[in-house]
C-alpha positions as CSV (number, residue, x, y, z in Angstrom):
1,M,-88.2,30.2,35.3
2,T,-90.7,33.1,34.8
3,T,-92.7,34.2,37.9
4,F,-96.0,35.4,37.6
5,T,-96.4,39.1,38.3
6,V,-99.2,39.7,41.2
7,E,-101.7,40.6,39.0
8,Q,-101.4,37.4,36.8
9,S,-101.2,35.5,40.1
10,W,-104.5,36.9,41.6
11,A,-106.0,36.4,38.3
12,R,-105.2,32.7,38.4
13,I,-106.4,32.4,42.2
14,E,-109.6,34.4,41.4
15,S,-110.5,31.9,38.7
16,W,-110.0,28.8,40.8
17,L,-112.0,30.1,43.7
18,A,-114.9,31.1,41.5
19,Q,-115.1,27.5,40.0
20,H,-114.0,25.5,42.8
21,A,-114.9,27.4,46.1
22,A,-117.3,30.3,45.3
23,V,-118.0,31.1,49.2
24,S,-114.2,31.6,49.8
25,H,-114.3,33.6,46.4
26,G,-117.0,35.6,47.7
27,L,-114.9,36.8,50.9
28,L,-112.0,38.4,49.2
29,R,-112.5,42.1,50.0
30,P,-112.4,44.7,47.3
31,P,-109.0,46.9,46.5
32,A,-107.5,49.1,49.0
33,L,-107.5,52.6,48.2
34,P,-104.3,54.1,47.3
35,K,-104.7,56.9,49.8
36,D,-105.2,54.1,52.7
37,I,-102.0,52.5,51.8
38,A,-100.2,56.1,51.8
39,A,-101.8,56.6,55.2
40,A,-100.6,53.2,56.4
41,E,-96.8,53.8,55.3
42,L,-97.1,57.4,56.8
43,R,-98.1,55.8,60.3
44,L,-95.7,53.1,60.2
45,G,-93.1,55.4,59.0
46,V,-92.0,52.6,56.3
47,T,-92.5,52.1,52.6
48,F,-94.4,49.1,51.5
49,P,-92.6,46.6,49.1
50,S,-94.3,47.0,45.7
51,D,-95.4,43.5,45.7
52,L,-97.5,44.1,48.7
53,K,-98.9,47.2,47.1
54,A,-100.0,45.4,44.2
55,S,-101.6,42.7,46.1
56,L,-103.6,45.4,48.3
57,L,-104.5,47.1,45.2
58,R,-106.1,43.7,44.1
59,H,-107.6,42.9,47.6
60,D,-107.4,44.4,50.7
61,G,-107.3,41.3,52.5
62,V,-110.2,39.1,53.4
63,Q,-113.4,38.9,55.4
64,L,-112.6,36.8,58.4
65,Q,-115.4,34.3,58.7
66,D,-116.1,30.8,58.2
67,G,-114.9,29.9,54.6
68,T,-112.2,32.5,54.1
69,P,-109.3,32.0,52.2
70,T,-105.9,31.0,53.8
71,L,-102.5,30.4,52.6
72,G,-102.7,27.3,54.6
73,Y,-100.7,27.4,58.0
74,Y,-100.1,31.0,57.4
75,G,-103.5,32.0,57.7
76,P,-105.6,34.5,55.8
77,L,-103.8,37.5,53.8
78,S,-103.7,40.6,55.9
79,G,-105.4,43.9,54.8
80,V,-104.0,47.4,55.2
81,E,-105.7,48.0,58.6
82,D,-104.6,44.3,59.7
83,I,-100.7,45.4,58.9
84,V,-101.0,48.6,60.8
85,Q,-102.5,47.1,63.7
86,S,-100.2,43.9,63.8
87,T,-97.0,45.9,63.1
88,E,-97.8,48.3,65.8
89,F,-99.0,45.3,68.4
90,L,-95.6,43.5,67.7
91,R,-93.3,46.6,67.7
92,D,-94.7,47.3,71.7
93,V,-94.1,43.5,72.3
94,G,-90.2,43.9,71.3
95,A,-89.9,47.3,72.4
96,D,-87.7,46.2,75.6
97,L,-85.8,43.7,74.1
98,D,-82.1,44.4,73.8
99,E,-80.9,43.6,70.2
100,D,-78.5,46.6,69.3
101,E,-75.7,44.0,68.9
102,L,-77.1,42.8,65.6
103,D,-76.2,44.3,62.4
104,E,-79.0,45.4,59.9
105,E,-79.0,42.2,58.2
106,E,-79.1,40.2,61.3
107,R,-81.9,42.3,62.3
108,D,-83.8,41.4,59.3
109,E,-83.9,38.0,60.2
110,H,-83.2,37.1,63.8
111,A,-84.6,40.1,65.8
112,Y,-87.7,40.1,67.5
113,W,-89.5,42.7,65.6
114,P,-87.4,45.3,63.6
115,H,-89.3,48.7,63.0
116,E,-89.3,47.8,59.3
117,R,-91.0,44.4,59.5
118,L,-94.5,43.8,58.1
119,L,-96.9,41.0,59.3
120,I,-98.9,40.3,56.2
121,T,-100.8,37.3,57.2
122,L,-102.6,36.6,60.3
123,G,-101.8,33.1,60.9
124,I,-103.4,30.1,61.8
125,G,-105.1,31.5,64.4
126,W,-106.2,34.7,62.5
127,Q,-104.5,37.2,64.8
128,S,-101.2,38.9,65.2
129,S,-99.2,35.8,67.0
130,D,-97.8,34.3,63.9
131,G,-97.7,34.3,60.1
132,L,-95.8,35.6,57.1
133,F,-93.8,38.8,57.1
134,L,-92.2,41.2,54.6
135,V,-88.8,43.1,55.1
136,S,-89.6,46.5,54.1
137,R,-85.9,48.2,54.9
138,P,-84.2,49.2,51.7
139,G,-81.2,46.8,51.1
140,P,-80.5,42.9,50.0
141,N,-83.4,41.8,51.9
142,H,-86.0,44.4,50.7
143,G,-89.5,42.5,49.9
144,R,-88.0,39.2,51.4
145,V,-90.6,36.9,52.9
146,G,-90.1,35.4,56.2
147,R,-92.2,33.5,58.7
148,Y,-92.8,34.2,62.2
149,F,-94.3,32.1,65.1
150,D,-94.6,33.6,68.8
151,E,-93.3,30.4,70.1
152,D,-90.3,30.5,67.8
153,S,-87.3,32.2,66.3
154,P,-88.4,34.3,62.9
155,S,-86.5,33.3,59.9
156,F,-86.8,33.6,56.3
157,T,-88.4,31.5,53.7
158,P,-87.1,30.3,50.4
159,W,-89.5,33.1,48.6
160,P,-87.4,36.3,47.5
161,G,-90.9,38.2,47.4
162,L,-94.7,38.3,47.9
163,R,-95.3,37.8,44.1
164,H,-93.3,34.4,44.4
165,V,-95.6,33.4,47.3
166,L,-98.7,34.1,45.4
167,A,-97.7,32.1,42.2
168,D,-96.9,29.2,44.1
169,F,-100.2,29.5,45.8
170,A,-102.1,29.9,42.3
171,A,-99.8,26.8,41.3
172,A,-101.1,24.9,44.1
173,L,-104.9,25.4,43.4
174,D,-104.5,24.8,39.7
175,N,-102.4,21.6,40.0
176,G,-103.8,20.4,43.1
177,T,-100.3,20.2,44.8
178,P,-99.0,20.8,48.0
179,F,-98.1,24.4,49.3
180,N,-96.1,24.6,52.5
181,G,-96.5,20.8,53.1
182,R,-100.7,21.1,52.6
183,T,-102.8,20.6,49.9
184,P,-105.7,23.1,48.8
185,L,-109.2,21.7,48.2
186,G,-112.4,22.9,47.1
187,F,-115.2,21.3,49.1
188,E,-118.7,22.5,49.8
189,G,-117.7,25.8,48.1
190,R,-114.9,26.6,50.7
191,L,-111.3,26.7,50.3
192,I,-110.1,24.2,52.5
193,W,-106.6,22.7,53.5
194,D,-105.4,18.6,54.1
195,D,-102.3,17.1,54.9
196,D,-100.5,15.6,52.3
197,R,-99.7,11.9,53.5
198,P,-97.4,10.2,50.7
199,T,-98.1,6.4,50.3
200,V,-96.3,4.3,52.8
201,P,-93.9,1.5,51.1
202,D,-93.7,-1.8,52.6
203,P,-91.4,-1.5,55.6
204,L,-88.7,-4.0,56.6
205,S,-89.8,-6.3,59.5
206,P,-87.8,-5.9,62.9
207,L,-89.2,-9.3,63.9
208,G,-88.2,-10.8,60.7
209,L,-84.7,-9.7,61.6
210,A,-85.5,-11.0,65.2
211,A,-86.4,-14.2,63.8
212,E,-83.2,-14.6,61.7
213,A,-80.9,-13.6,64.8
214,T,-79.5,-16.0,67.4
215,E,-80.3,-16.1,71.1
216,P,-77.0,-15.5,73.0
217,L,-76.2,-17.5,75.9
218,V,-74.5,-17.0,79.0
219,P,-70.9,-18.3,78.7
220,P,-69.8,-21.0,81.1
221,A,-68.2,-19.7,84.5
222,A,-64.4,-19.9,84.3
223,E,-62.7,-22.0,86.4
224,P,-61.2,-20.9,89.5
225,V,-57.7,-19.8,89.5
226,P,-55.8,-20.9,92.2
227,S,-54.2,-18.4,94.6
228,A,-50.5,-18.1,94.5
229,P,-48.6,-19.5,97.7
230,R,-48.2,-16.8,100.1
231,P,-44.2,-15.8,100.9
232,D,-43.5,-16.6,104.9
233,G,-43.7,-13.5,107.1
234,P,-45.8,-10.6,107.5
235,Y,-47.7,-8.8,104.6
236,T,-50.0,-5.6,104.2
237,V,-53.0,-5.3,102.1
238,V,-53.7,-1.8,100.9
239,S,-56.9,-0.3,100.1
240,I,-57.1,3.0,98.0
241,G,-60.3,4.8,97.9
242,A,-63.8,4.4,99.6
243,P,-65.0,0.7,100.4
244,T,-67.2,-0.4,97.9
245,A,-70.7,-0.2,98.4
246,P,-72.8,-3.6,99.1
247,A,-75.0,-4.4,95.8
248,A,-78.6,-3.3,95.8
249,P,-80.9,-6.2,96.7
250,V,-83.0,-7.6,93.6
251,Q,-86.3,-6.5,93.9
252,P,-88.4,-6.8,90.5
253,D,-91.8,-6.0,89.6
254,V,-93.6,-9.4,90.6
255,V,-97.5,-11.0,89.7
256,F,-98.4,-13.8,92.2
257,V,-101.4,-15.4,90.7
258,A,-103.6,-18.0,92.6
259,G,-104.1,-21.7,91.4
260,I,-102.6,-21.2,88.1
261,P,-99.6,-23.3,86.9
262,P,-96.6,-21.2,85.5
263,E,-97.3,-22.3,82.1
264,E,-100.7,-21.2,81.8
265,L,-99.3,-18.0,83.2
266,L,-97.1,-17.7,80.3
267,D,-99.9,-18.2,78.2
268,R,-102.1,-15.6,79.9
269,L,-99.2,-13.0,79.6
270,G,-99.0,-13.7,75.6
271,S,-95.8,-15.7,75.4
272,V,-94.5,-16.6,72.1
273,P,-94.2,-20.1,71.9
274,A,-91.1,-20.4,69.6
275,T,-89.2,-18.7,72.4
276,A,-90.1,-20.5,75.5
277,G,-87.2,-22.5,77.3
278,L,-85.7,-22.7,80.9
279,R,-83.4,-19.6,81.5
280,S,-81.7,-18.4,84.7
281,R,-82.5,-14.6,85.5
282,E,-78.9,-13.7,83.8
283,Q,-79.9,-15.6,80.8
284,A,-83.1,-14.1,80.5
285,R,-81.5,-10.4,80.9
286,L,-78.9,-11.3,78.2
287,S,-81.6,-12.5,76.1
288,A,-84.0,-9.7,76.5
289,A,-81.3,-7.1,75.4
290,A,-80.3,-9.1,72.4
291,P,-81.5,-8.1,69.0
292,W,-83.2,-11.5,69.2
293,A,-85.8,-10.4,71.4
294,A,-86.7,-7.0,69.2
295,Y,-87.6,-5.3,72.5
296,R,-90.3,-7.6,73.4
297,P,-90.7,-8.4,77.3
298,M,-89.1,-11.3,78.5
299,V,-90.7,-13.2,81.5
300,R,-89.8,-16.0,83.8
301,V,-92.3,-18.1,85.7
302,G,-92.3,-20.0,88.6
303,W,-94.0,-22.0,91.8
304,C,-94.2,-20.3,95.4
305,A,-95.8,-21.9,98.4
306,D,-99.4,-22.6,98.7
307,G,-100.7,-22.8,95.2
308,W,-99.3,-19.4,93.9
309,S,-97.4,-18.6,90.9
310,Y,-95.6,-16.0,90.0
311,A,-93.7,-14.1,87.1
312,T,-90.9,-11.2,86.9
313,Q,-90.1,-9.4,83.7
314,E,-86.9,-8.5,81.8
315,G,-86.4,-6.0,79.5
316,G,-89.4,-4.4,77.2
317,D,-92.2,-2.5,78.1
318,A,-93.5,-2.7,81.6
319,Q,-96.2,-5.2,81.7
320,F,-97.5,-5.6,85.1
321,R,-98.7,-2.3,85.7
322,R,-101.2,-2.3,82.7
323,P,-104.9,-3.0,83.6
324,E,-105.3,-5.0,80.4
325,V,-102.3,-7.6,81.5
326,L,-103.8,-7.9,85.0
327,R,-107.2,-8.6,83.6
328,R,-106.0,-11.3,81.8
329,L,-104.1,-12.9,84.7
330,S,-106.9,-12.4,87.2
331,R,-109.5,-14.4,85.2
332,G,-111.4,-16.5,87.5
333,T,-108.7,-16.0,90.1
334,R,-106.7,-13.5,92.2
335,V,-103.8,-11.6,91.4
336,V,-101.3,-9.8,93.6
337,R,-99.0,-7.5,92.0
338,L,-95.9,-6.2,93.9
339,T,-94.1,-3.1,92.1
340,K,-91.2,-0.5,92.7
341,Q,-90.3,2.5,90.6
342,G,-87.6,4.7,92.4
343,P,-89.6,6.2,95.5
344,E,-92.9,4.4,94.7
345,V,-93.6,0.8,95.8
346,H,-97.3,-0.5,95.3
347,V,-99.4,-3.5,96.3
348,T,-102.4,-4.0,94.4
349,V,-105.0,-6.9,94.2
350,T,-107.2,-8.2,91.3
351,E,-109.8,-10.3,91.5
352,D,-111.5,-11.9,88.3
353,G,-110.7,-8.6,86.4
354,V,-111.9,-6.1,89.2
355,E,-109.3,-4.1,91.3
356,R,-109.8,-4.2,95.0
357,P,-108.7,-0.8,96.2
358,E,-109.4,-1.8,99.9
359,A,-106.5,-4.3,99.7
360,A,-103.9,-2.0,97.7
361,R,-100.8,-0.4,99.5
362,R,-98.4,2.2,98.6
363,V,-95.4,3.6,100.1
364,D,-93.5,6.8,98.7
365,S,-90.1,7.2,100.0
366,P,-87.9,10.4,99.9
367,R,-84.7,10.6,98.1
368,E,-81.5,10.6,100.2
369,D,-78.5,10.4,97.8
370,Y,-78.4,14.2,98.0
371,M,-76.8,16.2,100.5
372,T,-76.3,19.7,101.5
373,G,-72.8,21.3,101.9
374,P,-71.8,24.2,104.1
375,A,-72.3,26.7,101.5
376,G,-76.0,25.4,100.5
377,Q,-74.8,23.8,97.4
378,Q,-76.3,20.1,96.6
379,W,-74.0,17.2,96.3
380,Q,-74.7,13.7,95.1
381,R,-73.4,10.6,96.9
382,L,-72.5,8.1,94.6
383,G,-73.1,4.4,94.9
384,I,-75.3,4.3,97.6
385,D,-79.4,3.2,97.1
386,P,-81.0,6.8,96.2
387,W,-84.2,5.6,97.9
388,P,-83.6,3.3,100.9
389,G,-87.2,3.8,102.2
390,S,-88.5,2.1,99.1
391,T,-85.9,-0.7,99.4
392,A,-87.2,-1.4,102.8
393,A,-91.1,-0.9,102.0
394,Y,-90.6,-3.8,99.4
395,A,-89.1,-6.1,101.6
396,R,-91.7,-5.0,104.2
397,L,-94.6,-5.3,101.9
398,L,-93.3,-8.6,100.5
399,A,-93.2,-10.3,104.1
400,G,-96.7,-9.2,104.7
401,L,-97.6,-10.8,101.6
402,A,-96.9,-14.0,103.4
403,T,-99.0,-13.2,106.5
404,E,-101.9,-12.0,104.6
405,Y,-102.2,-14.2,101.6
406,G,-99.7,-17.3,102.1
407,I,-97.3,-15.9,99.6
408,T,-93.6,-16.7,100.5
409,W,-91.3,-16.0,98.0
410,D,-87.5,-14.5,98.0
411,P,-86.3,-12.9,94.7
412,Q,-82.8,-13.6,95.9
413,D,-83.7,-17.6,95.3
414,D,-84.6,-17.8,91.9
415,G,-81.6,-15.9,90.4
416,D,-79.6,-19.1,89.2
417,A,-82.6,-21.5,89.0
418,P,-83.7,-22.1,85.3
419,L,-87.4,-21.4,85.2
420,A,-89.9,-21.7,82.4
421,S,-89.7,-18.3,80.4
422,A,-90.5,-16.8,77.0
423,L,-90.6,-13.4,75.1
424,L,-94.2,-12.0,75.2
425,L,-96.5,-10.6,72.4
426,P,-97.8,-8.1,74.4
427,V,-102.0,-7.9,74.8
428,L,-103.2,-4.4,73.2
429,D,-104.0,-1.2,75.4
430,D,-108.1,-1.2,75.9
431,V,-109.7,1.1,73.9
432,P,-111.3,3.8,75.8
433,S,-115.0,3.1,76.0
434,T,-116.2,7.0,76.0
435,R,-114.7,9.8,74.3
436,H,-116.1,13.1,73.7
437,P,-118.2,13.4,70.5
438,V,-116.0,14.7,67.3
439,S,-118.3,17.1,65.0
440,S,-115.4,17.8,62.7
441,V,-112.7,16.1,60.9
442,R,-110.2,17.6,58.9
443,D,-112.1,20.7,58.0
444,F,-115.3,17.8,57.7
445,D,-118.5,18.5,59.2
446,L,-119.0,14.7,60.6
447,G,-121.6,15.6,63.1
448,G,-123.7,17.1,60.1
449,L,-123.3,14.0,58.2
450,V,-124.5,11.5,61.2
451,D,-127.5,13.9,61.9
452,R,-128.5,13.8,58.5
453,T,-127.7,10.0,57.1
454,P,-129.8,6.9,58.1
455,P,-127.6,4.8,60.5
456,E,-127.2,1.8,58.0
457,R,-126.1,4.0,55.0
458,L,-123.8,5.6,57.7
459,R,-122.6,2.5,58.3
460,S,-122.1,1.2,55.0
461,G,-120.2,4.2,53.7
462,M,-117.8,4.0,56.9
463,A,-117.0,0.3,56.4
464,A,-115.8,1.5,52.5
465,Q,-113.8,4.1,54.0
466,L,-112.4,1.6,56.5
467,A,-111.6,-0.8,53.3
468,R,-110.0,2.4,51.7
469,L,-107.9,2.9,54.7
470,A,-106.8,-0.7,54.7
471,S,-105.7,-0.7,51.3
472,E,-103.8,2.5,51.6
473,T,-101.9,1.4,54.5
474,G,-101.2,-2.3,53.2
475,I,-103.0,-4.1,56.2
476,D,-105.2,-5.6,53.9
477,T,-102.1,-7.9,52.6
478,Y,-102.8,-9.8,55.8
479,P,-105.4,-12.3,55.3
480,E,-106.7,-12.1,58.9
481,I,-107.4,-8.1,58.5
482,A,-108.5,-8.6,54.8
483,Q,-111.3,-11.1,55.8
484,A,-112.3,-8.8,59.2
485,V,-112.6,-6.1,56.8
486,E,-114.8,-8.1,54.5
487,R,-116.9,-9.1,57.0
488,I,-117.6,-5.6,58.3
489,R,-118.7,-4.8,55.0
490,R,-121.2,-7.6,54.9
491,D,-122.2,-6.7,58.7
492,E,-121.0,-9.7,59.6
493,P,-119.8,-10.8,63.2
494,V,-115.9,-10.5,63.7
495,D,-113.9,-12.3,66.3
496,L,-111.8,-9.8,67.8
497,A,-110.3,-12.3,70.7
498,A,-106.8,-11.2,71.9
499,D,-105.4,-14.8,71.0
500,G,-107.5,-15.3,68.0
501,A,-106.1,-14.7,64.3
502,L,-107.1,-11.0,64.0
503,G,-105.8,-10.4,67.7
504,L,-102.6,-12.0,67.1
505,R,-101.8,-9.9,64.0
506,M,-102.8,-6.8,65.6
507,R,-100.6,-7.5,68.3
508,T,-97.9,-8.3,65.9
509,L,-98.3,-4.7,64.3
510,A,-97.8,-3.3,67.5
511,A,-94.6,-5.1,68.0
512,E,-93.2,-4.2,64.8
513,S,-93.8,-0.7,65.3
514,R,-92.2,-0.8,68.8
515,A,-89.1,-2.9,67.7
516,A,-88.5,-0.3,65.0
517,R,-88.6,2.6,67.2
518,G,-86.2,0.8,69.4
519,L,-83.9,0.2,66.5
520,L,-83.5,3.7,65.7
521,D,-83.5,5.0,69.3
522,A,-80.5,2.7,69.9
523,A,-78.8,3.7,66.6
524,R,-78.6,7.3,68.1
525,H,-76.2,5.9,70.5
526,R,-74.2,3.7,68.4
527,S,-71.5,4.2,65.3
528,A,-73.4,1.4,63.5
529,P,-76.7,2.5,61.7
530,S,-80.2,1.0,62.3
531,P,-81.0,-1.9,60.4
532,V,-84.5,0.0,60.0
533,T,-85.0,3.4,58.6
534,A,-87.3,6.3,59.6
535,G,-89.6,5.6,56.5
536,D,-89.9,1.7,58.2
537,L,-90.8,3.2,61.6
538,T,-93.4,5.4,59.9
539,A,-94.8,2.5,58.2
540,W,-95.3,0.3,60.9
541,A,-96.9,3.0,63.1
542,V,-99.3,3.7,60.2
543,R,-100.2,0.2,60.1
544,D,-100.4,-0.1,63.7
545,S,-102.9,2.9,64.0
546,A,-104.9,1.6,60.9
547,A,-105.4,-1.8,62.4
548,G,-106.4,0.1,65.5
549,A,-109.1,1.8,63.4
550,V,-110.5,-1.5,62.7
551,R,-110.5,-2.4,66.4
552,E,-112.4,0.8,67.0
553,F,-115.0,0.0,64.0
554,L,-115.7,-3.1,66.1
555,L,-116.0,-1.9,69.6
556,L,-117.2,1.7,69.7
557,P,-120.2,3.8,68.5
558,L,-120.0,4.7,64.9
559,P,-119.6,8.3,65.0
560,T,-116.6,7.6,67.2
561,A,-115.1,5.1,64.8
562,A,-115.8,7.2,62.0
563,A,-113.6,9.8,63.3
564,T,-110.6,7.5,63.8
565,V,-111.3,6.4,60.2
566,L,-111.3,9.4,58.2
567,S,-108.8,11.2,60.4
568,Q,-106.5,8.5,59.1
569,R,-107.3,8.1,55.7
570,R,-104.1,9.0,53.1
571,S,-105.7,10.1,50.1
572,I,-106.1,13.7,49.8
573,R,-109.5,12.8,47.8
574,W,-111.3,10.8,50.8
575,R,-114.1,13.4,51.0
576,D,-115.1,12.3,47.2
577,D,-114.4,8.5,48.1
578,L,-117.1,9.2,51.0
579,A,-119.5,11.2,48.8
580,A,-118.9,8.1,46.4
581,D,-119.7,5.5,49.3
582,L,-122.6,7.0,50.7
583,A,-124.3,7.2,47.4
584,D,-123.9,3.2,46.4
């Protein structure tokens, strides 16, 4: 394949910029003077590769201001003075490093900053902390292009020379194709870059796989084996090793709810009716760990004394520490929560959605499974409770609930009892009601658009953008979301209740994403491959995020929701779409 010369590529770049990004075109600096290049070579003690000289003789870098043309993440091309300053700065930074053991070829790629290396772009921050470099030392790597970032090791790129970089840059401009993962665009007279976001295919459903799986059952207890008759006469029992430590007491996270029957408690937690049944603690643990559960939480519910019901959880992400869950549970009543996590034990009280700070209790305990040896070394004692203080605090606080609230419950008593239970479809996280206003999204002046656009026109345009996002991500294939997006477009009310059709669909998408992530994480520790792929996880995460954008559109001020919608658009041409939508 023919590679264009530096001059030919620059001609293509200049032509495109003049036509599509006139502001950026005007920020290309005039050619460098040959004497300035020679002075720089003499000062640095190197000879510039021919491609670099040819590029500098076309443009001595760029003017660093708004709209300056860049090479995407690699930043703007350096001029002669930039190259000198960057090279001297990086030489000083690396002067104290001992890299003498590297041979010349290894130095070209792996050393921090060899004497012959030249930084030829100013990176994403427009300073000498990162960017592309050239090897100026004669040899097999002469003129080769590498990438340097101050928090990572330098490495070579696939480009053998600067002319190849410029040829690829020119082709990306002409064809609208990605360059180093980003696509160049002309917008309002400036060259800008946007992320290349491929179309997301229909993903495999982890919840669908779970629906086809069978819930495992705890096997029946084996019949006890009769002991063999003992021979007459004395005998001795020999025990080898340390005595077995007593099993740690069962101390789960638990919520107590006043005046609510267990069945309603399951509903408030978001139970999946098809998974409801009576389960012992052992059965709940076995089921929650199986593919049948798809990483959804399993809860068991029962009665305490004096009209209190309670719930405990097995598997899945912890639910009882979430304010969204406590708010639902405490609707019209009181919830007392007892949780334990390592050294911390907490009691909180929530009444009708409002937490009572004065009723909260918290105990922090030191870790006690480490000891210091004679020489000061640390030893961990195995088989003991790391935080006996928190274990005691849990029991003490639980006993205090009987005195203060009339709650009497012993976690040891309900292990074998079959209690009402079900998997949960967790409720969604709260949408933050206040955020810092976003003035710029993907190099787009959102603040200016909001200021100059009438509210009705802005809402109509952003509703159209939301519909485009729904189509790009495939969430408009769900009737509940398609209907909601259409009602938003017509400025009609939308039911967003957590247990309504739209809310359930959004919760299901979140559960699909969580299950896909869990399956992939588990596969890393097993020989069998995951039934879902990384592409499936990406697709579910994208759909979950897009559903969240719909939710924000309904709950947040329009400028805030607009920032989320625009940041998630998949099409690289969304700015043109927005202009068309605002013009309608």
